N, C-alpha and C positions, 0 to 999 in steps of 0.2 A: 623164414628169416627175413625175406624181403618185406613181408607184411608187417613184421614187428618193427623193422627199420622205418617203414612208412608211417606206422602209428606213432612211433617215437617222434618223427619229424613233425607230424600234424599236432601232436600234443605240445611240442615245444613252441610251435607257431601260435597255437591257441593260448598258451600260457603267457606269451609276450603281449598278446592282445588283451587278455582278460585281466591279468594282474594289475596293469596300470588303471584299468577301469575301476576295480574294487578299491585300489589305493586312493584314487581321486574321490570316489564316492564317500569313502570313510573320512577323507581329509576335510570335507565340507562340514562334518559334524564333530570332528576331533577337536575337543576344546583346547584352545590355545594355539593351534597350528597356524591360523591366520590372524592371530591377535584378538584382543578383547576390546570391548567398549567399557570404560569406567565413567559413570555419570555421577558427579558429586553435586548435590544441591545445597547451596548456602543461601537459603531463601530470605527475601525481604531485606536485601542489602543493596547499597548503591556504590557507584565508583568512588564517590566522595568518602564514604566510610572505609572502603578498602584502602584508599590513599592515606587516610589518617592512621590506620592500624599498622602495626608492625607485622608484616606478612612476608617473610623472606622466601617461603616456599611458593606462594602465589607469584612473587616477583620472579622466581626461577622459572616457573611455568611460562610467564609472559615473555621472558627472554628467549625461550626456545619455541614458543607457540605464538598464537595470534589472539587479539582481543577485539571486542566489539560491543555494540549496543543491540539489545534484542527487544523487538516490539512485544507487547504483552496483551494485545487485544483479544477479546473472547466473544462469545455469542451473547454475553450479557454484561454484568458489572465486572469490575476488575477484582475478583476475589480469588483466593487460593483454590477453592472448589472448582471454579470455572477455568482458571489458568492451567492447572495441571491436566485436567480432562481435555482441554483444547489441544495441548501439546501431544498427548497420546492419541487423540482422534485424527489429528491432521486437518481439522476444520474447526471453525469457531462455534463452540457449543456452550451449553450451560450445565452446571451440576445441579444436584438436588440436595435438600437438607439431609445431612448424614452421609453424603457420597464420599466423604473423606474417611469413613470408617472401614477398617479392614481387620480381618480375624484370621489367625493362623490355624492350620489343621490341628484338630484335637481340642480346640477351645470352643467355648459356647458363645452364642450371640442370642440374647434374650431367652436364655434357657434351652436353646437348641444347638447341638453340635454343628459347627459351621459346614462340615463336609455333608451332613444330612440336609442342612438348609439350602446349600448351593445346588444339591441334586434336586431338591424340591423346586427350586426357582428355575433352573436351566435344563435339567434332565441329564446333566453331565456330572461325572464323578470327579472329585478332587483327589489327587495323589497325596500321599504322606509328604509333609514338608512344604506343601503349597499354601498360598494365602488367598482368601476369598473376599470379594466385595459384595455384601448382601444387597446393595442398592442398584445392582447392574440392570435389572428389569426396569426400574424407575428411570434410569438414565437413558435407556433405549427409547422409552415412551416420551420422555421430556423433550427429546430432540428429533422425534420422528416426523414432525411436520415442517421442518425447515425447507426453504426453497432450493436447497442444494443437497447433494447426497452426503449422508453422514454414516460413518461406521464407527460406533463407539468401541474403543479398544483396538483401533486399527493397527497401531504399532505392535502391540503384543500379539495380535492375531497373525500379522505378517511374519513375525519372528517365529511363532509357534509352527506355522505352516512350512517354514523353511527348515524346521528341525533344530532351531536355536533356542537355548535355554536362557531364561531371564531370572535374575534374582534381585530382591529388594532388601535393603538393610537400613534399620533405624526408624525413628518415629518422631512426631512433633507433639507428643503428649505434654499437657501442661500440669499434670499432677501424677502422682505415683498410684497406679492402679494395682489391684490385687492380681497376682500372676495368672490366675485362672480366668480373669475377666476378658471379654472380647470387646470389639468395637473401638479399637485404638484409633488415634488421630494420625493417619498416614496418607498424605496426598499422593505420594509416589506410587502407591498401588493403583490409584485411579489413572495414573499416567502410563504405567507399564502393563496393566492387566490386558487380557484378550477380550474378545466379544462375549465370553462366558463369565467375565468378572474374576478371572483367576490369574495369579502370578505363580509360576511353577515352583520357585524356590525363594527362600529368604528368611529373615529373622526381624520381626518388628516388635519383639517382646519387651517387657519392662526390665528385663535383665540388662538392656542396653542403656538404661539411665540409672543414675544413682542420686541419692538424697544429698543436698548441699545447701545449707541455709543461707549461704552468701550469694546464691544465684537466683534469678527470677523464678518464681513458682516453687522455689525450694528444691529443684532438681536440675541436673545437668547431664549431658551425654557422657557415658562412660567410654572414652575413646580407646582405652586398653582392651576392653571387651569387644568393642567394635572391630578393632584390628584383628583380633583372634578369629572372629566370625568371618571377616572378610577373607582371610587367608584360606579358610575352608571353602567359602563360596566361590572364590575365583577359579578353583580347580573343577567346579561343577557347572559353572554358568559361562555363557559367552558374553553376556551383558550383566554387569553388577551396578545397580543404582543405589546410591547412598544418601540418605537424608540426615544431615548433620544435626538438625533440630534446635541447637542452642540459639542460633540467630533468629529463628522463627519465634521461639519462646521470649527472647528479649524484646522483640517487636510487639508481641501480645501484651507484654508487661508495661508498655509505654503509658497506657491509660491509668495505671496505678502508681507509676513512678514519678518522682520529682523530675523536672526538666533537666536539672544538673546531672541526674543519674542515668537518663535514657541513653546518652551517647556512651557513657562508661560501660553499661551492660552490653551494648551492641559491639563496641570495639573489643571487649574482652572475649565475647563469643567468637568474633572473627579470628582473633589471635589464637585461641584454642583450636578452632577448626583448621587454621593454617598449619599448626603443629601436626595434626592428624594427617593432613594432606602430605606433609613431608614424610610421615611414616608410610603412607600409601605408595609414594614414589619409589621407596626401597623395594617394593614388591611388584612394580610395573615396568615393563620394557617398552618405552616410548618409541623404540625403533619399529615396533610392529603393533603396539596397542594404540588406542585412541581415547584420550581423556577429555571430558567436557566438564566444565564447572559453570554453573548458571544459577540465576535467581529468577524463578518463574514470575514472581510478583515483586515490584519495588516496595520500599518502605512507605509507610503512611504519609510521612512528611513530604517525600518526593511526589507522591500521588496528589497531595494537597497543593503542590506547586505546579501541577499538570505535567510533571516529568514522569511519563509512563514507560520509560525505557529502562531496562535493567542490564546488569553486567553479564557478559559471557566470555569465557576463556576456553580455548581449545588448543591442545597440544598433542603431539604424537605423529603417527605415520601419515605422511602426505601434507603436513601442516608446516608452513614456514613462518618465521617471525614477521609480524605485521598486523594488519587489520583484517577482520573477517568481513565477508560479503556473501551474497548468493544471487542466483538468477531471479529470485523473487523481488529483490530490491535494486540491483545494479547500483547500489550506493556503498562506497567504501566505508567500512565501519558499522554497517547496519545489516542485521538479519531479522527474520521474523520468527516468532515462536513455532510456526508451522514447519519451519526448516529443520527443527531439531530431529523429529522423527525421520524425515527424508535423509538426513545426514547419517543417522545410525544405520538405516537400511542400506544406504549406499556403501557404507564401510564393509558390510557383509555381502554386498552384491545381491541384495534382495529387492525385488520390485515392490513398490507400494501398492496398496489395495485401491480399487476404484473409489474415488471420492477423497482419497487421502492427499491433501495438498502439500505445498512446500517443495523446495528443491534443495539439493545438497549445498552445504556451506563450504566455502573455500577461502583461502587466505591470499591477501595481496601484500607483497613484500614492502615494508617500509621500516624506518627506525624510530617512529614516533613512540614516545613514552606515555605513561598513564595520564600525565598532565594534559596532553593533547586530546585524549579521548574525553576527558572531563570538560575541556573547553568546547569541544564539538557537541557534547551532550547539552551544555548550557546554551549554546547557540540554537540548537533545535528546539529547546524548551522556550527560549525567547520568541522564536518565530511562531510557535504554536500559541503562545499567550497573546502576542501582539496581533496576530492575524484577524481575529474577530473584530477588534476595534477598528483596524484599518479598512476592513471590508464594509463594516456597518457605516463607518464615516463616509466612505465613497458612495454607498447607496443613498445615504441621507443627504448627500450633496446632489447626486445625479437626478433623483426624482424631482426635488423642488425646482431645479434649474429647467428641466423639461416642461414642467407645469407652468412655471413663470414665463418661459418663452412662448408657449401657446397663448397664455393670458395676454401678454403684451402684443402679440400679433393681432389678436382680435379686438383688444380694447385700449391698450396704451402703447401705441406704436412709436411714441417719442423716446421710449427707453430701449429701442431695438439695438442701438449702438453699444449699450452697456451689456446687453445679453449675449451678443455675438462672442466676445472673448470667453464668457462663461461656458458656452457650448464647446469651444475649442479646448478649454480647460478640462472638461470631462472626457474628451477624446484623448487627451495627453496622459491622463493618470495610468492607464494600463501599461504604457511605455515606462513611466516613472516607477511604477511598482515592479517592473521587470528589472530595472537597473538599481533599484533600491537596495538589493542584497549586497552591492558593493560598499554600501555605507550603513550596514545594519548596526544598530545600537542596542545595548541591553535595556536601556530605559525607553519606555514607550513614548514619552513626550519628545525625546530627542529624535526618534524615528519619525514621528508625526511632523515635527518642524522641518526635518530634512526633506521629507516627501512633499510637503507643502511648498517649500522654497524652490525645489526642483520643478514642480508643476507650474508655479507662477513664472519662473524664469523661462521655461520652454514656451509657455503660452505667450509671454511678452515678446520673445524673439520671433516666433512665428507671425504674430500680428504686426510687428514692426517691419520685418523683412518682406513679407508677402502681403500684398494689398487685397488680392481677390480670395474669395471663399474657396474657389477651385484649387488654387495653389496651396492654401493652408491645409485643406482636407487631403490633398494629394501627398504632401510632404509628411504629415503626421501618420497617415495610413501606411505609406511606403516604409517609413522608418520603423514603425511597429512590426510590420511584416518581416522586413529583412533581419532585424535584431532577433526576433523570435526564431526564425529559421536558422540563423547563424549560431545562436545559443544551443539549439538542439544538436547541431552538428559538432559543436566544440565541447560536448560533454554535459550540457544542461546545467552549468554552474549557476546561471542567473535564476532560472525558473525554479530550481530546487529550494531557493531561499526567498522566493517572492511571495508576498501576501496573496496574490492571485494564482499562485501555483498550488502545490500540494505539500503537506508536511508529513514527516516521518511518523510522528506520534499518532496522528489520526489513522495512518496506515491504509487509506483507501487506494493510494497510488504512490509509487516511489520513483518512477522515471517516466520519460515521455513528455507529452505536452499537457495533459490534464484537461478537464472539461472547461474550466474558466478560460484558459488561453486558447483552447481549441476554438471556442466561440469567437474570441477576439480575432484569431487568424482568419476564420471564415469571413467575418465582416470586413476586416482590414484589407485582405488581399483582393477582394472584389471591388471595394471602394477605391483602392490605390490603382488597380489595373484600369478601371473605367476612367478614372480621373486623368491618368497618363495618356490614354488613347484620346480622350476629349481634348487634352492640352496640345498634344502633338499632331493629332489628326489621324484619319483612317483612310489613307490612300496607298498607292503602290510605289511611292517614291522610296529611295534607299533609306532615308531617315526613318520614315514610318515603318518600313519593313524591318529595320534593325530593332525598333521599339517593340514590335510584335514578337520578334525572336526572344528578346530579353524577358518580356512578360511571360512567354510560353515556358522558358527555362525556369523562371521563378515559380510558376504554377506547378510544373512537374516536380520541382524540389519540395514544394509544400505538400503535395499529395504523397510523395515518397516519405517525407517526414512523418506524416500521419500513419502510414501503413507499415513502415519498416519495423520488424520485430525488435531490432536493436535500438530503435528510437521510441519505443513505447507501444506500438501496435494498437492504435486507437481505431477500432473498427467503425464505431459510430461516427467518429470524426472524419474518417476516410470517406464514408458515404456522404456526409454533409458537405465536405469541401469539394468533392468531385461533382456533386450536383450543383453547388454554387458556382464553381468555375465554368463548368460546361454550359450551363444555362445562360450565364453572363456572356460567354463567347458566342453562343448561338444568337442571342438577342442583339449584340453589338454588330454582328454580321448581317442583321436584318432578317434572320430566319425565325419563323414562328415556332414556339414550343408545342408542336403537335404531338399527338400520341406516339407517332412513329419515332420522333426524335427522343422523346422521353423513354420509350422502350429500349432504344439503342443505348442510351445512357445507363439505364438499369442493367442491361446485359453486360456492358463493359465493366461496371462496378462488380457484378457477380463473378465474372471471369477473373478479374484482378484479385478479388478477395479469396476466391477458391485457390488460385495459384499460390498466393502467399501463405494461406493456411496450410496447404499441403507441404510446401517447401519447409516451413517452420517445423512441421511435425516430424520431418526427417532428421532434424538436429538431435543431438543428445539431450536428455531430459533437462539437465541443469543449464542448457543454453537456450531452451525454448521459451518463448513468450507465452502469454495466456492463449494465443492463437493455436500454437502447436499442442498445448495442454488440452484445449477444447477438442481438437481432433482425436487425441488419445482417449479422452473421456467418452466421446461418442463411439469410438471403436469398442471400448470396454462395456459401456452401458446401453448402447443402442441410441436410436434417434430420440428416445425420451429425454436424454440429457440435453438435447438442443431445446426442447420445449421447456425444460427446467430453467435454462438460461434466459429464454424469452420471458418466462413468468417472473423471474427474479428482477430482470431489468424493468419490466412494466410496473411491478410492485414498488420498486425503488422510485421510479419516476412519479407515480401517483402520490407516494408518501412525501416526496420532496416538494411537489407542487403545492401541497397543503401547508408546508412548514417553512420553506426557505424564503428569505427576503428577496431572492432573485426573481421570484414570481411577480413581485410588485414592480420590479424594474421592467420585466417583459411586458406586463399589462399596461404600465404607464407609457412605455415607448409605443406600443401598438395603438393605444388610445390616442396619443398625440398625432401619430401618422394618419390614422383614419380621420380624425377631426380636420387636419389640414388638407386632406385630399378634397374636402368639400367646402371648407371655410378658410379664408374668404372665397366667395363664389368665383369660380373660373380661374383662380390663381394657379392651381396645379397645372392646368392646360398650358398656360404661358411659360411656366417653369420648364415643363417637359419639352417645349419647342426650343428653348435656349440650351438646355442641358440634357438632351435625350440620352446620350451615351452614359453619363454619370448616373442618371435615374435608372437606366437598365442595370448598371452595376449594383446599385442599391437593391433593386428587385431581385437580382441573382443572389445577393447576400441574404435577403429575406427568405428565399427558397431554401438556402443552405441552413438558415436558422430553424426553419420548420423541420427539415430533415434531421438536424441535430436533436430537436425536441422528440422526434419519433424514435430515432434509432439509438439513443443513448440512455443508460440507466440513470444518469443525472442530466437528462436532456434539457430540462428547464433552465439549468445553470448555463449551459452552452448557448442556448437560444437567447437568453437575456444578455450575455456578454457580447454576442454577435450584434445586437441592436445598438451597442455603443458606437458602431461605425455605420449604422443605418439611420437611426432617428436624428441625432445631432446634425449630420450633413444635410439631411432632408429639410430640417427646420431652418438651417442656415440658407439654403437655396430659396426657400419661401420668403425669408426675411429680405434677402437681396432683391427679390422681385417686388415685394411690397414697397421697400424703400425707393426703388426705381420708379414705381408708379406715382408715389407721393411726390418725389422730386420733379418728375416730368408733368405734374399737374393732372395726371389721369385720375388719381384718388386724392381725396381730402378728408382728413379726420375720419377715416374709415368708411366714407361713402363713395361708391362708384358713380361719379357724376358725369364722366365723359366716356362714351362708348369707344372702346378700343377698335382700331381698324374700321372706323365708320366712314 
């Protein structure tokens, strides 16, 4: 009896321990327990078109959810093939011809049953009801040699491995196929398939479209049938992705349609799709479900205007009214297409696969309406369109002025007084381009006139108030340094809209300091610090000691600005500015840059970077910068991932050096400096005697520029912009010395006729 009682107690205890385990384990896969993801694709639409259409259900979603702009960059051109595949892979990849084709179980592709063909291709069997993509092997091969890790079908694979079911509904077919035909046009399959090219559930059949002569291509989506199929699929799948189809067909029809009819077809497609979304909302519980509406590719007209950003709306669990953002961009209202897969996996609590980029999207509360996101989109497009003209204009001014200055120094010295303000002018422009965002205009000519007026005004004020080159160089370098650092700490509002900053549409960088201004800061901070020390003196008096402390604080802030994950985590910039500042400090103190000192500097940089990389990797994924993500990638893929990063950076640098206009700036600056070191004969020696400290600052900046060139994937850009605060000050000092010798009768007409110190 005692034994029976003991067994009963043990059984009761075990049941308490085991039952929750099984219930939790079942709950992970119990469809609907934790909510579903409903992904609706209204492809090739813009915010302007949504605004024009009558879309009460989208308006309702926007009132309860968040809106934003999504980047659409791929590994190649901006096509639907590439865009959908990029979202599903979580890396920028390219599709292949026919990769949009998908075939349902039981149907044939080129005379072979798709289930048999997929088994021949992959060695894996399709289950009944599944959908296969017969291009899967081609897609793996087409993206196999990229300098970063690529897992085609990563999103679908991660969901499959987590035991979660995916379903795809709808198609983009432009004509009515025979029901038995395979190879339908369905980009969503390439987004949601796994690495075997299979989506477990779905309906992409021709039964989902119906003939209608009033619609483009003579067919339209049968939304009543779509709703019936959706009701069935939502009870079987954790994620249901729906391709509305009509907006894509309307866009395909634009080349055949009269201009007056293009907008009509698109707006009608949007409004019909909106009605279907209203029906969907009746069968979705947004208190626990997660609904995304997106357009993987913008309309052709928007792409033609260089607006490569597309609409995205998210509503449901955890989403508040406002604008969308992510850890990828740190920009309110902007997310990347790589963030889509990361957000879906995050909703289900699933970890992404190695190489799968992006971080979860979240919302920032505000009460901005659709008009404001349209204005924001227009501003970003204006910046993207104006940036090349403003940068080229600057380069085409900078190079001739440097060459003209060298020419006048050697042959036409009577014009030196005219050249000096021009050299100050080219040093002023980085500061002007930084504050230009406060006066951004939609029209390019207005922006150019404002930038030119500001540059001339600041140059004139500097030349009128400050008589000496040292003072002018000190003031413009210090102003540029301080405003750059302050802007970074106050939310980067200026640099985000600056022509010398970075733009959202290009998508190479979204926050931090960027390569252009990183080079500017490296040059300006060394130039400013050395000029201040030379001006104030370098003794142990209280005034000089206070100056050193202020310079040290600014230097530390600059280094932290470069390395902080919250401010951009520019690794190459950190190395460059640390080398520039430390070598400048060593030289000013009279210490030689011996191997021992350089080794110590390298060790300090290594320890600093290692510490920040490690601390950043401890943060949650959506708060990590690329530093922490790099550590995670190395943990998952081994040290080979580090070599992939180095290879990618070196490849980018080599490619940029051959194509970018900044290479010409760098080579011109280098050529002018080297020329003036030796001609006029002996002039540099005399300049060095008078301005030893400033020359050492310029040398430290030059070492930082070389480090930027070596350690950045766009190093040539940073190295070139650093020379803006190296070459012009150097030329100005040479000019001062030449003018002094001519004035004192040491030189005449370029001939050294009286030996100095004789």
